[in-house]
C-alpha positions as CSV (number, residue, x, y, z in Angstrom):
1,X,18.4,7.8,179.3
2,X,16.5,6.7,182.4
3,X,18.1,4.8,185.2
4,X,15.0,2.7,185.6
5,X,11.3,2.4,184.9
6,X,8.4,0.9,186.7
7,X,4.8,0.0,185.7
8,X,2.3,-0.3,188.5
9,X,-0.9,-2.2,189.0
10,X,-3.9,-0.9,191.0
11,X,-2.6,-2.4,194.2
12,X,0.6,-0.3,193.7
13,X,2.8,-3.3,193.4
14,X,5.5,-3.0,190.7
15,X,4.8,-5.4,187.8
16,X,8.0,-4.8,185.9
17,X,11.3,-2.9,185.8
18,X,14.1,-2.3,183.3
19,X,17.4,-0.6,183.2
20,X,16.6,1.4,180.1
21,X,13.4,1.9,178.2
22,X,14.6,0.4,174.9
23,X,13.7,-2.8,173.0
24,X,16.1,-5.7,173.2
25,X,17.3,-6.5,169.6
26,X,17.6,-10.1,170.8
27,X,14.3,-10.2,172.6
28,X,11.3,-12.4,171.9
29,X,9.1,-9.7,170.4
30,X,11.7,-8.4,168.0
31,X,12.7,-11.9,166.9
32,X,9.0,-12.8,166.2
33,X,8.7,-9.7,164.0
34,X,12.0,-9.8,162.1
35,X,13.7,-13.1,162.8
36,X,17.5,-13.0,163.3
37,X,18.0,-9.8,161.2
38,X,16.1,-6.9,163.0
39,X,16.4,-3.4,161.6
40,X,18.9,-1.1,163.2
41,X,16.2,1.1,164.7
42,X,12.5,0.6,165.7
43,X,9.8,3.2,165.7
44,X,9.0,4.4,169.3
45,X,5.7,2.5,169.5
46,X,7.5,-0.7,168.4
47,X,10.2,-0.1,171.0
48,X,7.6,0.3,173.7
49,X,5.6,-2.7,172.6
50,X,8.8,-4.9,172.4
51,X,9.9,-3.8,175.9
52,X,6.5,-4.5,177.5
53,X,5.9,-7.6,175.4
54,X,9.2,-9.2,176.5
55,X,8.3,-8.7,180.1
56,X,4.9,-10.2,179.7
57,X,6.4,-13.2,178.0
58,X,9.0,-13.6,180.7
59,X,6.4,-13.3,183.5
60,X,7.9,-10.1,184.9
61,X,4.5,-8.5,184.1
62,X,2.1,-11.1,185.5
63,X,-1.1,-12.2,183.7
64,X,-3.9,-9.8,184.5
65,X,-1.6,-7.0,185.6
66,X,-2.8,-3.5,184.7
67,X,-0.6,-1.4,182.4
68,X,-1.1,2.3,183.0
69,X,-0.5,4.5,180.0
70,X,0.8,7.4,181.9
71,X,3.4,5.4,183.8
72,X,4.7,4.0,180.5
73,X,4.7,7.4,178.9
74,X,6.6,8.9,181.8
75,X,9.2,6.0,181.6
76,X,9.8,6.5,177.9
77,X,9.6,10.3,178.2
78,X,6.9,10.5,175.6
79,X,3.2,11.4,175.2
80,X,0.5,8.8,175.6
81,X,-0.1,8.6,171.9
82,X,2.8,6.2,171.1
83,X,1.9,4.2,174.2
84,X,-1.6,3.7,173.0
85,X,-0.2,2.6,169.6
86,X,2.2,0.2,171.4
87,X,-0.7,-1.3,173.4
88,X,-2.7,-1.8,170.2
89,X,0.3,-3.7,168.7
90,X,0.4,-5.9,171.8
91,X,-3.3,-6.5,171.6
92,X,-2.9,-7.8,168.0
93,X,-0.1,-10.1,169.3
94,X,-2.5,-11.5,172.0
95,X,-0.3,-10.1,174.9
96,X,-2.6,-7.4,176.1
97,X,-6.4,-6.9,176.3
98,X,-7.7,-3.4,176.1
99,X,-11.0,-2.8,178.0
100,X,-13.1,0.3,177.2
101,X,-12.8,2.8,180.0
102,X,-10.8,0.3,182.1
103,X,-7.5,0.4,180.3
104,X,-5.1,-2.3,179.3
105,X,-4.1,-5.5,181.1
106,X,-1.7,-8.3,180.4
107,X,-3.6,-11.1,178.9
108,X,-4.6,-13.9,181.3
109,X,-5.7,-17.0,179.5
110,X,-8.0,-19.5,181.0
111,X,-7.0,-23.2,181.2
112,X,-9.6,-23.8,178.4
113,X,-8.0,-21.2,176.2
114,X,-4.5,-22.6,176.8
115,X,-5.7,-26.0,175.9
116,X,-7.2,-24.8,172.7
117,X,-4.1,-22.8,171.7
118,X,-1.8,-25.8,172.3
119,X,-4.1,-28.1,170.3
120,X,-3.9,-25.6,167.3
121,X,-0.2,-25.4,167.6
122,X,0.1,-29.2,167.6
123,X,-1.8,-29.4,164.3
124,X,0.3,-26.6,162.8
125,X,3.7,-28.0,163.9
126,X,2.8,-31.4,162.4
127,X,2.5,-29.6,159.1
128,X,5.9,-28.0,159.6
129,X,7.5,-31.4,160.6
130,X,6.0,-33.0,157.4
131,X,7.4,-30.4,155.1
132,X,10.9,-30.5,156.8
133,X,11.0,-34.3,156.6
134,X,10.0,-34.2,153.0
135,X,12.4,-31.5,151.9
136,X,15.2,-32.0,154.4
137,X,16.5,-28.4,154.0
138,X,20.2,-28.3,155.0
139,X,19.9,-25.1,156.9
140,X,17.0,-26.5,159.0
141,X,19.0,-29.7,159.8
142,X,22.0,-27.7,160.8
143,X,19.9,-25.5,163.1
144,X,18.3,-28.6,164.6
145,X,21.7,-30.3,165.2
146,X,23.0,-27.2,167.0
147,X,19.8,-26.8,168.9
148,X,19.7,-30.5,170.0
149,X,23.2,-30.1,171.5
150,X,22.2,-26.9,173.3
151,X,18.9,-28.4,174.6
152,X,20.8,-31.3,176.2
153,X,23.1,-28.8,178.0
154,X,20.3,-26.5,179.2
155,X,18.2,-29.4,180.3
156,X,20.7,-30.3,183.0
157,X,21.1,-26.8,184.4
158,X,19.1,-26.1,187.5
159,X,18.3,-22.6,186.3
160,X,18.0,-23.5,182.6
161,X,14.3,-22.9,182.1
162,X,14.7,-19.4,180.7
163,X,17.5,-20.2,178.3
164,X,15.8,-23.4,177.2
165,X,12.4,-21.9,176.5
166,X,14.0,-19.0,174.6
167,X,15.9,-21.5,172.4
168,X,12.6,-23.4,171.8
169,X,11.0,-20.2,170.7
170,X,13.8,-19.1,168.3
171,X,14.5,-22.6,166.9
172,X,10.8,-23.3,166.4
173,X,10.3,-20.1,164.5
174,X,13.4,-20.6,162.4
175,X,12.3,-24.0,161.4
176,X,8.8,-22.7,160.6
177,X,10.3,-20.0,158.3
178,X,12.5,-22.7,156.6
179,X,9.6,-25.0,155.9
180,X,8.7,-23.1,152.8
181,X,5.1,-22.2,153.5
182,X,4.7,-18.5,154.3
183,X,1.0,-18.8,155.2
184,X,1.8,-21.6,157.7
185,X,4.6,-19.5,159.1
186,X,2.3,-16.5,159.5
187,X,-0.3,-18.6,161.5
188,X,2.3,-20.1,163.8
189,X,4.3,-16.9,164.5
190,X,1.0,-15.1,165.2
191,X,0.5,-17.5,168.2
192,X,4.1,-17.6,169.3
193,X,4.2,-14.7,171.8
194,X,0.8,-15.3,173.5
195,X,1.8,-18.9,174.2
196,X,5.4,-18.3,175.2
197,X,4.7,-17.7,178.9
198,X,2.9,-21.0,179.0
199,X,5.6,-22.9,177.0
200,X,8.1,-21.6,179.5
201,X,6.0,-22.6,182.5
202,X,5.8,-26.1,181.1
203,X,9.6,-26.3,180.9
204,X,10.4,-25.2,184.5
205,X,11.3,-28.7,185.8
206,X,14.6,-30.4,184.8
207,X,12.6,-33.6,184.1
208,X,10.4,-31.8,181.6
209,X,13.4,-30.3,179.9
210,X,15.1,-33.7,179.6
211,X,12.0,-35.1,178.1
212,X,11.7,-32.2,175.7
213,X,15.4,-32.5,174.7
214,X,15.0,-36.2,173.9
215,X,12.0,-35.3,171.6
216,X,13.9,-32.6,169.8
217,X,16.7,-35.2,169.2
218,X,14.2,-37.7,167.9
219,X,12.7,-35.1,165.7
220,X,16.1,-34.3,164.2
221,X,16.7,-38.0,163.5
222,X,13.3,-38.4,161.8
223,X,13.7,-35.2,159.7
224,X,17.3,-36.0,158.7
225,X,16.2,-39.5,157.5
226,X,13.1,-38.3,155.8
227,X,10.7,-40.2,158.1
228,X,7.6,-38.1,157.6
229,X,5.2,-40.1,159.8
230,X,7.6,-40.2,162.8
231,X,8.5,-36.5,162.5
232,X,4.8,-35.6,162.6
233,X,4.1,-37.9,165.5
234,X,7.0,-36.4,167.6
235,X,5.9,-32.8,166.8
236,X,2.4,-33.5,168.0
237,X,3.6,-35.4,171.1
238,X,6.1,-32.6,172.1
239,X,3.4,-29.9,172.0
240,X,0.7,-31.9,173.8
241,X,3.2,-33.0,176.5
242,X,3.9,-29.4,177.2
243,X,0.1,-28.7,177.3
244,X,-0.5,-31.4,179.9
245,X,2.3,-30.0,182.1
246,X,1.0,-26.4,181.8
247,X,-2.5,-27.4,182.6
248,X,-1.3,-29.3,185.7
249,X,0.6,-26.3,186.9
250,X,-2.3,-23.9,186.2
251,X,-4.6,-26.0,188.2
252,X,-2.1,-25.9,191.1
253,X,-2.0,-22.1,190.8
254,X,-5.8,-21.9,190.8
255,X,-5.9,-24.0,194.1
256,X,-3.4,-21.7,195.7
257,X,-5.4,-18.6,194.6
258,X,-8.6,-20.1,196.0
259,X,-7.1,-20.7,199.4
260,X,-5.3,-17.3,199.4
261,X,-7.6,-14.8,197.7
262,X,-6.2,-11.4,196.9
263,X,-7.8,-8.3,198.3
264,X,-9.9,-6.4,195.8
265,X,-8.1,-3.6,193.9
């Protein structure tokens, strides 16, 4: 077992590190694939994909960073074949883009692409909210009650962004799966990983987490009472509020990059 691993970009800056080259059974990628009951073992390409995917989602591998096949293969003590398969998995998840003769890079979405994805998510989550408010499944209400309490706690922590955004990810997908529409669940989960980094970015500030926690509580109240219209309105408002914050922050990043351009690779 390796003491550490490192993937490098063209400018030789480390873009990620890990204590062991093994997928986290509680990680974002594994949860997106299997929910709360992952299999005891994953195939090697799945392990590699989950490990890299979690780091892309967390921002440890930055958008646009190059992922060099040989570095990954060396870290996992394997050939480049499983690494290529892992990168194809990540490409299907929207986390990596593979460019012919130029290799793979972590996906970097433009503000326009982010705007479009959040708009799609808002429509889809309105459908989830409608089904939950109509059916009021006890398991979903229990999860929302537990989640609402935890959201309030994490909203007040100065370093609560990571835990808060992970809970949003898991609770959202759990509710989607309990809404009783497998095709709707497939569409939403297919977008979950590629939008996670941006969801997290939009929850960095304590003020935004407080606002989000209040909307989750309001959503619980509407669903528990069967108020379909209010549940749908809150679902849309929650997603679009996150979008506006993300776009504001991305515009700030763009201004910083313009005034401090990186040297070419």
